[in-house]
C-alpha positions as CSV (number, residue, x, y, z in Angstrom):
1,M,67.9,131.4,25.7
2,M,64.6,129.7,24.8
3,L,61.7,129.0,27.3
4,D,60.0,125.7,27.3
5,L,56.8,127.2,28.8
6,R,56.5,124.2,31.2
7,E,59.5,124.4,33.4
8,R,60.4,127.9,32.3
9,P,57.2,129.9,31.8
10,F,57.0,133.2,30.0
11,T,56.9,135.9,32.6
12,D,58.6,139.2,33.3
13,R,60.5,141.2,35.9
14,G,58.0,142.7,38.3
15,S,55.0,140.6,37.1
16,R,53.0,138.0,38.9
17,L,51.6,136.6,35.6
18,L,53.0,133.4,34.1
19,V,52.2,132.0,30.6
20,M,52.5,128.2,30.6
21,A,51.9,125.4,28.1
22,A,48.9,123.2,28.9
23,D,48.9,119.5,28.1
24,D,46.6,120.0,25.1
25,G,49.1,122.4,23.4
26,S,47.2,125.6,24.3
27,L,48.5,128.2,26.7
28,R,47.2,129.1,30.1
29,I,47.9,132.1,32.3
30,A,48.0,132.2,36.1
31,A,49.1,134.6,38.8
32,A,51.8,133.9,41.5
33,R,50.4,134.5,45.0
34,Y,51.7,133.8,48.5
35,E,50.9,130.2,49.7
36,T,48.4,129.7,46.8
37,P,48.7,127.0,44.1
38,L,48.8,128.2,40.6
39,R,45.8,126.1,39.8
40,D,43.8,128.4,42.1
41,T,45.0,131.6,40.5
42,T,44.0,130.9,36.9
43,V,43.5,134.0,34.8
44,L,42.9,132.5,31.3
45,T,43.0,129.0,29.8
46,G,42.8,127.4,26.3
47,L,44.6,130.2,24.5
48,R,45.3,129.6,20.8
49,V,46.2,131.8,17.9
50,L,44.5,131.2,14.5
51,A,45.1,132.5,10.9
52,G,41.8,131.7,9.2
53,D,41.1,128.1,10.1
54,R,44.8,127.3,10.7
55,E,46.3,127.3,14.1
56,L,49.6,129.2,14.4
57,P,51.9,127.2,16.6
58,V,54.3,128.7,19.1
59,R,57.4,129.2,17.0
60,H,59.6,130.0,20.0
61,A,59.3,131.5,23.4
62,L,62.0,134.0,24.3
63,P,62.6,136.1,27.4
64,D,61.0,139.1,25.8
65,R,58.2,137.5,23.7
66,I,56.4,134.5,22.5
67,D,56.2,134.3,18.7
68,F,53.5,132.4,16.9
69,A,54.7,132.2,13.3
70,A,54.1,130.3,10.1
71,G,57.8,130.3,9.1
72,P,61.3,130.7,10.6
73,T,62.3,134.0,12.0
74,S,65.6,135.7,12.1
75,G,66.0,134.9,15.8
76,E,66.5,131.2,15.0
77,A,69.6,132.1,13.0
78,A,71.6,133.2,16.0
79,G,74.7,131.1,16.4
80,P,75.9,129.3,19.5
81,G,77.8,131.5,21.9
82,D,76.1,134.7,20.7
83,G,74.1,135.0,23.9
84,P,70.4,134.8,24.5
85,V,68.2,135.5,21.5
86,I,66.4,138.8,22.3
87,G,64.0,140.5,19.8
88,G,64.9,137.9,17.2
89,A,62.1,138.9,14.7
90,S,61.6,142.6,13.9
91,P,58.4,144.2,15.2
92,E,57.3,144.6,11.5
93,A,57.8,140.9,10.8
94,A,55.9,139.8,13.9
95,G,52.8,141.6,12.6
96,S,52.9,140.4,9.0
97,A,51.7,137.3,7.1
98,G,49.7,136.1,10.0
99,G,52.6,136.3,12.4
100,V,51.7,137.1,16.0
101,S,53.7,137.9,19.2
102,L,52.7,137.8,22.8
103,V,54.5,140.4,24.9
104,F,54.2,142.1,28.3
105,A,53.1,145.8,28.0
106,G,53.5,146.2,31.8
107,P,53.7,144.0,34.8
108,D,50.0,143.4,34.8
109,T,49.3,143.6,31.1
110,I,49.8,140.9,28.4
111,V,49.1,141.8,24.8
112,L,49.0,140.0,21.4
113,V,50.6,142.0,18.6
114,G,49.9,141.2,14.9
115,T,47.4,141.3,12.1
116,A,45.1,139.0,10.1
117,A,44.8,136.6,13.0
118,R,42.4,135.7,15.8
119,A,42.9,134.7,19.4
120,V,40.5,132.1,21.0
121,W,40.4,131.0,24.6
122,D,38.0,129.2,26.9
123,G,35.0,131.5,27.0
124,G,36.1,134.1,24.5
125,Q,37.7,135.1,21.3
126,A,38.9,138.4,19.5
127,D,40.5,139.5,16.3
128,I,44.2,140.5,16.4
129,D,44.6,143.6,14.3
130,G,47.5,145.7,15.7
131,C,47.5,145.2,19.5
132,L,45.0,143.1,21.5
133,V,45.0,143.4,25.3
134,L,44.6,139.9,26.5
135,V,45.1,140.3,30.3
136,G,45.2,143.4,32.4
137,P,44.5,147.1,32.0
138,P,45.2,148.7,28.7
139,P,48.7,150.2,28.5
140,A,49.0,154.0,28.6
141,P,49.7,155.7,26.3
142,P,47.6,153.6,23.9
143,A,49.3,150.4,22.8
144,D,51.6,150.5,19.8
145,G,52.6,146.9,19.0
146,P,56.1,147.5,17.4
147,A,57.0,149.9,20.2
148,L,56.0,147.4,22.9
149,L,58.0,144.7,21.2
150,A,61.0,147.0,20.9
151,A,60.7,148.1,24.6
152,A,60.6,144.5,25.8
153,G,63.6,143.5,23.8
154,A,65.5,146.5,25.1
155,R,64.7,145.7,28.7
156,W,66.0,142.2,28.4
157,R,69.1,143.1,26.4
158,D,70.0,145.5,29.1
159,W,69.6,142.8,31.8
160,F,71.6,140.2,30.0
161,A,74.4,142.7,29.3
162,R,74.9,143.0,33.0
163,M,75.3,139.2,33.6
164,P,78.6,138.4,35.5
165,A,81.2,136.9,33.2
166,V,81.4,133.1,33.3
167,P,83.4,130.4,31.4
168,A,82.1,129.7,27.9
169,E,81.0,126.2,28.7
170,L,78.8,127.5,31.5
171,R,77.2,130.4,29.6
172,E,74.0,128.7,28.5
173,R,73.1,127.7,32.1
174,A,74.3,131.1,33.4
175,E,72.0,132.9,31.1
176,Q,69.1,130.8,32.3
177,A,70.2,131.6,35.9
178,W,70.4,135.3,35.2
179,W,66.9,135.2,33.6
180,T,65.6,133.4,36.7
181,L,66.8,136.1,39.0
182,A,65.1,138.8,36.9
183,V,61.7,137.1,36.6
184,N,61.7,136.3,40.3
185,L,61.8,140.0,41.2
186,V,58.4,141.2,42.2
187,T,56.9,143.9,44.4
188,I,56.2,142.9,48.0
189,Q,54.7,145.5,50.4
190,G,55.8,148.2,47.9
191,R,59.4,147.1,47.6
192,Q,61.4,145.2,45.0
193,A,62.0,141.7,46.4
194,L,63.6,138.7,44.9
195,I,61.5,135.7,45.7
196,P,62.7,132.0,45.6
197,S,60.3,131.0,42.9
198,K,57.0,132.0,41.3
199,Y,56.1,128.3,41.7
200,G,55.1,128.2,45.4
201,Y,57.5,130.6,47.0
202,V,56.0,134.0,46.6
203,G,57.6,135.9,49.5
204,L,61.0,137.3,50.6
205,W,62.5,134.3,52.5
206,N,65.2,135.1,55.0
207,W,68.3,133.2,54.1
208,D,67.2,132.9,50.4
209,S,67.6,136.6,50.2
210,Y,71.2,136.4,51.5
211,F,72.1,133.9,48.7
212,H,70.2,136.0,46.1
213,A,72.2,139.1,47.2
214,I,75.5,137.2,46.5
215,A,74.7,137.1,42.8
216,L,73.0,140.5,42.6
217,R,76.1,142.2,44.1
218,H,78.0,141.7,40.8
219,A,75.6,143.7,38.7
220,D,73.2,145.7,41.0
221,P,74.7,146.0,44.5
222,A,72.0,148.5,45.5
223,L,69.3,145.9,44.8
224,A,71.4,143.4,46.7
225,R,71.4,145.7,49.7
226,E,67.7,146.3,49.4
227,Q,67.1,142.6,50.0
228,I,68.9,142.9,53.4
229,R,67.1,146.2,54.2
230,I,63.6,144.7,53.7
231,L,64.4,142.0,56.2
232,L,66.0,144.3,58.8
233,D,63.1,146.7,58.4
234,H,60.9,143.9,59.7
235,Q,63.2,142.9,62.6
236,R,61.4,142.5,65.9
237,P,62.4,144.6,68.9
238,D,64.0,141.5,70.5
239,G,66.3,141.1,67.6
240,L,64.7,138.3,65.7
241,I,64.7,138.6,61.9
242,P,61.5,137.0,60.5
243,D,61.5,133.9,58.4
244,V,59.4,135.5,55.6
245,V,58.2,138.9,54.5
246,H,55.1,138.4,52.3
247,D,52.2,140.4,50.8
248,H,50.1,140.2,54.0
249,G,52.7,140.6,56.7
250,V,55.5,138.4,58.1
251,L,56.1,134.9,59.3
252,A,58.0,135.3,62.6
253,E,56.4,132.7,64.9
254,T,54.4,129.5,64.6
255,T,51.1,131.4,64.9
256,D,51.9,132.9,61.5
257,L,52.2,129.5,59.8
258,P,49.7,128.6,57.1
259,R,47.5,125.5,57.8
260,S,49.2,123.5,55.1
261,D,52.5,124.0,56.9
262,L,51.1,122.8,60.2
263,A,49.8,119.7,58.6
264,R,53.2,119.0,56.9
265,L,55.1,119.5,60.2
266,A,52.8,117.1,62.0
267,Q,53.7,114.5,59.4
268,H,57.4,115.0,59.3
269,V,58.5,116.2,62.8
270,G,58.7,113.6,65.5
271,G,58.2,114.0,69.3
272,E,55.4,115.8,71.1
273,P,53.8,118.7,69.1
274,V,54.8,122.2,70.2
275,R,51.7,123.8,71.8
276,E,53.0,127.3,72.6
277,A,54.0,130.0,70.1
278,V,57.6,129.5,68.9
279,P,59.7,132.1,67.1
280,V,60.6,131.2,63.5
281,T,63.5,132.6,61.6
282,K,66.3,131.3,59.4
283,P,70.0,130.6,59.9
284,P,72.1,133.6,61.0
285,L,74.0,134.6,57.8
286,T,73.0,138.3,57.6
287,A,76.3,139.8,58.5
288,W,78.0,137.3,56.2
289,A,75.9,138.5,53.3
290,V,76.4,142.1,54.2
291,W,80.1,141.7,54.1
292,K,79.9,139.8,50.7
293,I,78.2,142.8,49.2
294,H,80.7,145.2,50.8
295,E,83.7,143.2,49.3
296,V,82.4,143.9,45.8
297,D,80.9,147.3,46.3
298,P,82.1,149.0,49.5
299,D,79.5,151.2,51.1
300,P,80.5,152.4,54.7
301,D,77.1,154.2,55.1
302,F,75.3,150.9,54.6
303,L,77.5,149.1,57.1
304,A,76.8,151.9,59.6
305,E,73.1,151.6,58.9
306,V,72.9,147.8,59.5
307,Y,75.5,147.4,62.2
308,E,73.3,147.7,65.3
309,P,70.5,145.6,63.8
310,L,73.1,142.9,63.1
311,V,74.3,143.0,66.7
312,R,70.7,142.7,68.0
313,S,70.2,139.7,65.7
314,Q,73.3,138.0,66.9
315,E,72.4,138.6,70.5
316,W,68.9,137.2,70.0
317,W,70.3,133.7,69.3
318,F,72.1,133.4,72.6
319,A,69.4,135.3,74.6
320,R,66.3,133.6,73.1
321,S,67.5,130.5,71.3
322,D,69.7,128.8,73.9
323,P,67.1,127.2,76.2
324,D,69.5,125.1,78.2
325,G,71.9,128.1,78.7
326,D,75.0,126.1,77.8
327,G,76.3,128.9,75.5
328,L,75.5,126.9,72.3
329,A,72.4,128.1,70.4
330,E,69.7,125.7,69.2
331,Y,67.0,125.7,66.5
332,L,63.7,126.0,68.3
333,H,61.7,125.1,65.2
334,P,62.6,123.1,62.0
335,Y,61.8,126.1,59.8
336,S,64.4,128.1,61.6
337,S,67.1,125.7,60.3
338,G,65.9,126.0,56.7
339,L,66.2,122.2,56.6
340,D,62.4,121.6,56.9
341,D,62.2,117.9,56.2
342,S,65.6,116.7,57.3
343,P,65.6,113.5,59.3
344,I,67.2,115.5,62.1
345,W,63.7,116.4,63.0
346,D,62.4,112.8,63.1
347,A,63.3,112.7,66.8
348,G,61.7,116.1,67.8
349,P,61.1,119.7,66.9
350,R,64.1,121.2,68.7
351,A,67.7,120.5,67.6
352,E,71.3,121.7,67.7
353,P,73.1,120.6,64.5
354,P,76.7,121.9,64.2
355,D,76.0,124.3,61.4
356,L,74.2,126.8,63.7
357,N,77.0,127.7,66.0
358,A,79.4,127.7,63.1
359,Y,77.3,130.4,61.4
360,L,77.3,132.3,64.7
361,A,81.0,132.1,65.0
362,L,81.4,133.3,61.4
363,Q,79.0,136.1,62.2
364,Y,81.1,137.3,65.1
365,D,84.1,137.5,62.8
366,R,82.0,139.4,60.2
367,L,80.8,141.8,62.9
368,G,84.5,142.3,63.6
369,D,85.2,143.1,60.0
370,I,82.3,145.6,59.9
371,A,83.4,147.2,63.1
372,A,86.9,147.6,61.8
373,A,85.6,149.2,58.5
374,L,83.6,151.6,60.7
375,G,86.7,152.6,62.7
376,R,85.7,150.6,65.8
377,D,87.7,148.0,67.7
378,P,87.0,144.5,66.4
379,A,88.8,142.7,69.2
380,G,85.7,141.9,71.2
381,W,84.0,140.2,68.3
382,R,87.2,138.2,67.4
383,A,87.4,137.0,71.0
384,R,83.8,135.9,71.0
385,A,84.3,134.0,67.7
386,G,87.3,132.1,69.1
387,A,85.5,131.3,72.4
388,L,82.5,130.0,70.6
389,V,84.6,127.7,68.4
390,D,86.5,126.5,71.5
391,L,83.2,125.7,73.2
392,M,81.9,123.8,70.1
393,V,85.1,121.7,70.1
394,T,85.0,121.1,73.8
395,R,81.3,120.0,74.0
396,R,80.4,118.7,70.5
397,W,83.6,117.1,69.0
398,T,83.8,113.4,69.7
399,G,87.3,113.0,68.3
400,T,85.9,111.9,64.9
401,R,82.9,114.2,64.2
402,F,80.8,117.0,65.5
403,V,77.5,115.7,66.8
404,T,73.9,116.8,66.4
405,L,71.8,117.0,69.5
406,V,68.0,116.5,69.4
407,G,66.2,116.9,72.7
408,G,69.6,116.6,74.5
409,R,70.4,113.2,72.8
410,E,72.9,112.6,70.0
411,A,71.1,112.1,66.6
412,D,72.1,109.0,64.7
413,V,71.7,110.4,61.2
414,R,74.7,111.6,59.3
415,T,74.4,114.9,57.4
416,P,77.0,117.4,55.9
417,L,76.0,119.8,58.7
418,E,78.6,118.0,60.7
419,L,81.2,119.4,58.3
420,L,80.1,123.1,58.4
421,P,82.3,124.0,61.3
422,L,84.9,124.4,58.6
423,L,83.1,127.6,57.8
424,T,84.5,129.2,60.9
425,G,88.1,129.0,59.6
426,R,89.1,128.6,63.3
427,L,89.3,124.9,63.8
428,P,92.5,123.2,64.9
429,A,94.3,121.9,61.8
430,G,93.9,118.3,62.9
431,I,90.1,118.6,63.3
432,A,89.7,120.5,59.9
433,D,91.8,117.7,58.2
434,R,89.5,115.1,59.8
435,L,86.4,116.8,58.5
436,V,87.8,117.1,55.0
437,A,88.7,113.4,55.0
438,D,85.1,112.7,56.0
439,L,83.8,114.9,53.2
440,R,86.0,113.1,50.7
441,S,84.9,109.6,52.0
442,P,82.3,107.5,50.3
443,S,79.8,108.8,52.8
444,F,79.7,112.2,51.1
445,W,81.9,112.2,48.0
446,A,80.9,111.0,44.6
447,E,80.6,112.3,41.1
448,R,77.9,114.7,42.3
449,P,78.6,115.6,46.0
450,V,77.3,116.5,48.6
451,P,74.2,114.6,49.6
452,T,72.2,116.2,52.4
453,V,72.1,112.8,54.1
454,A,75.2,110.6,53.8
455,F,75.1,108.0,51.0
456,D,75.7,105.2,53.4
457,D,73.1,106.3,56.0
458,P,70.0,104.1,56.0
459,R,67.8,107.2,55.8
460,F,69.4,108.4,52.5
461,D,66.7,109.1,49.9
462,P,68.0,110.8,46.7
463,D,64.7,112.4,45.8
464,A,63.2,113.5,49.2
465,M,63.6,117.1,50.3
466,W,66.7,117.5,52.6
467,R,66.9,113.7,53.0
468,G,69.6,113.1,50.3
469,P,69.4,115.5,47.4
470,V,72.2,118.0,46.6
471,W,71.3,121.6,47.6
472,L,73.5,124.3,46.2
473,N,73.6,126.4,49.4
474,V,75.1,123.5,51.3
475,N,77.8,123.0,48.7
476,Y,78.4,126.7,48.5
477,L,79.0,127.0,52.2
478,L,81.2,124.0,52.2
479,I,83.3,125.4,49.4
480,E,83.7,128.6,51.4
481,G,84.5,126.6,54.6
482,L,87.1,124.6,52.8
483,R,88.8,127.8,51.6
484,R,88.7,129.4,55.0
485,S,90.2,126.2,56.5
486,G,93.1,126.0,54.1
487,H,91.8,123.2,51.8
488,R,91.6,125.2,48.5
489,E,92.1,122.2,46.1
490,T,89.2,120.3,47.6
491,A,87.2,123.6,47.4
492,R,88.0,123.9,43.8
493,E,87.1,120.3,43.1
494,L,83.8,120.6,44.9
495,R,83.1,123.8,42.9
496,E,83.8,122.2,39.6
497,R,81.7,119.1,40.3
498,T,78.8,121.3,41.5
499,L,79.0,123.5,38.4
500,A,79.1,120.4,36.1
501,M,76.1,118.9,37.8
502,V,74.0,122.1,37.3
503,R,75.3,122.6,33.7
504,D,74.3,119.1,32.7
505,G,71.2,118.6,34.9
506,G,68.6,120.3,32.8
507,G,67.6,123.4,34.8
508,L,67.9,125.5,37.9
509,Y,66.1,123.4,40.5
510,E,65.5,123.6,44.2
511,Y,67.6,120.4,44.6
512,W,69.1,117.6,42.6
513,N,69.2,113.8,42.8
514,P,72.9,113.0,43.5
515,L,72.7,109.7,41.7
516,T,71.3,110.9,38.4
517,G,72.3,114.6,38.5
518,R,68.7,115.5,37.4
519,R,65.8,117.2,39.1
520,A,64.9,115.4,42.3
521,G,61.5,114.4,43.5
522,R,59.2,117.4,43.9
523,A,61.9,120.1,43.6
524,T,60.5,123.3,42.2
525,S,62.1,124.8,39.1
526,G,63.3,128.4,38.5
527,F,64.7,128.4,42.0
528,G,66.4,131.7,43.1
529,W,69.3,130.6,45.3
530,S,70.3,127.8,42.9
531,A,70.5,130.4,40.1
532,A,72.3,132.9,42.3
533,L,74.9,130.5,43.7
534,F,75.5,128.8,40.4
535,L,76.3,132.3,38.9
536,D,78.6,133.3,41.7
537,L,80.5,130.0,41.5
538,A,80.7,130.2,37.7
539,H,82.0,133.8,38.0
540,D,84.5,132.7,40.5
541,A,85.7,130.0,38.1
542,F,85.9,132.6,35.4
543,L,88.1,134.9,37.5
544,E,90.3,132.0,38.5
545,G,90.7,131.0,34.9
546,E,91.6,134.6,34.0
547,G,94.2,134.7,36.8
548,E,95.8,131.5,35.8
549,A,96.0,132.6,32.2
550,R,97.8,135.7,33.3
551,T,100.2,133.7,35.5
552,G,100.8,130.8,33.1
553,G,98.7,128.3,35.0
554,Q,97.6,125.2,33.3
555,H,94.2,124.6,34.9
556,R,92.2,125.7,31.8
557,P,92.4,128.5,29.1
558,A,90.7,131.7,30.1
559,P,87.3,132.0,28.5
560,S,86.2,135.1,26.7
561,G,85.0,137.8,29.0
562,R,83.1,139.6,26.3
563,P,79.5,140.5,27.2
564,P,76.7,138.5,25.5
565,R,75.8,139.7,21.9
566,F,72.3,140.0,20.8
567,P,70.6,140.1,17.4
568,S,69.5,143.6,16.4
569,N,65.9,144.5,17.1
570,R,65.7,146.4,13.8
């Protein structure tokens, strides 16, 4: 895969540094920091490479290097379908005839490798004759340009070789997604954490980590489990799992919020502002993610390790997040829902959309699965799951839809959260059928479903965060809910439309405009859960195709399952 250096900067696993293209054609380097814009973390600007008086343009930017070259390199000869180009030019070629490469010599060190060239940047310049340390401490042992290039190529070939198999038509975007997950891995409080994006989301976010783990489980289940462990290791004594684990601590209540967030909340959330400290978390999907990992890589010891923390988390929602005591939990803060700017919050800062108790019912069933795997009786958890779904139907089902309550009143906005009780797999068939009919109606169904506010709702805005764009986590949960509720064909169709949108949409964004299929509004790029969930859905499509090929199905020919091939680094 190639990097465009604007939407996809040159960076590396474990590094906070990003090399990006500036508007004038030069390169700039900045560092990713928690709640700090990249414009405020600039390390170097105006970088250009010269051979004599002639500027060497960027020939191409690859996952393992940026090549500045006067002529074509062997990497450009790689054919379609051969996998990402890694180490396309030999280390020797990169340093000859004025050719230069930029490469990571370590997470904090960027070097230029080559000869007979010069680097210039705002405020400085230096000759390139072998290996020039541009940013960071000198590598130890002393830098050897060809060795550094070879090591970078080997690192990336190894990572791409572990990418889950996907259908051939999805491979290009899948490679981009797999690269995204690698570069979003950084060290937070001494531990390897997968952050949502180096553009503005430099921390371990709660439910993001569960979605990240779903993709990591296919290639590195130990790393997937580590994302869960980091969160549970910061669980409060009362059971709350914090919203964010970041470089400086955690975000677990409103007193931890940055000032910029408080200003944004004042703008977007209606009703009286909340004066007292309010706990802040994310939707309860921890046990669901734990079980997802276990299904791919069973580890009873890990289940035993996390079982009691999961129980405490589940109990927290009913003990601390059900202020009216009616047995149905509420979100006490918009951030706890993950739906920060949804019009649900236009009427006030506390709400009970149908997704929350659907997640909790699913969690009860997953606790039952974990208990059974540990040799314990799951019956109590199963009974609680059934009772909670019965309560949802009794108190929140109108006969046509599940309602969202805000401040004790029914919200008038239509969102797909009304459909997420499908995720429980426990609804009466008639109710499940009605929800699926609603999903497939013009309110939510189109070439690119599912909008986060109904198409025919007056508040629908295709570009505004959570006010209309498509988010992959909503679609993913609906796909799973459709399967659990017996509507597999609609699940397959939603999966295929979602995959096609991402394949054709230009990148791995935070959210998509459902009318154009392109990047929506101010959505960030290189977004972790979009990459993770696209990969998991694409791998699911691959496995389904393989199965149908074996059984004579006609859905589509089985794509090749071979691992990606890479040009030699020699």
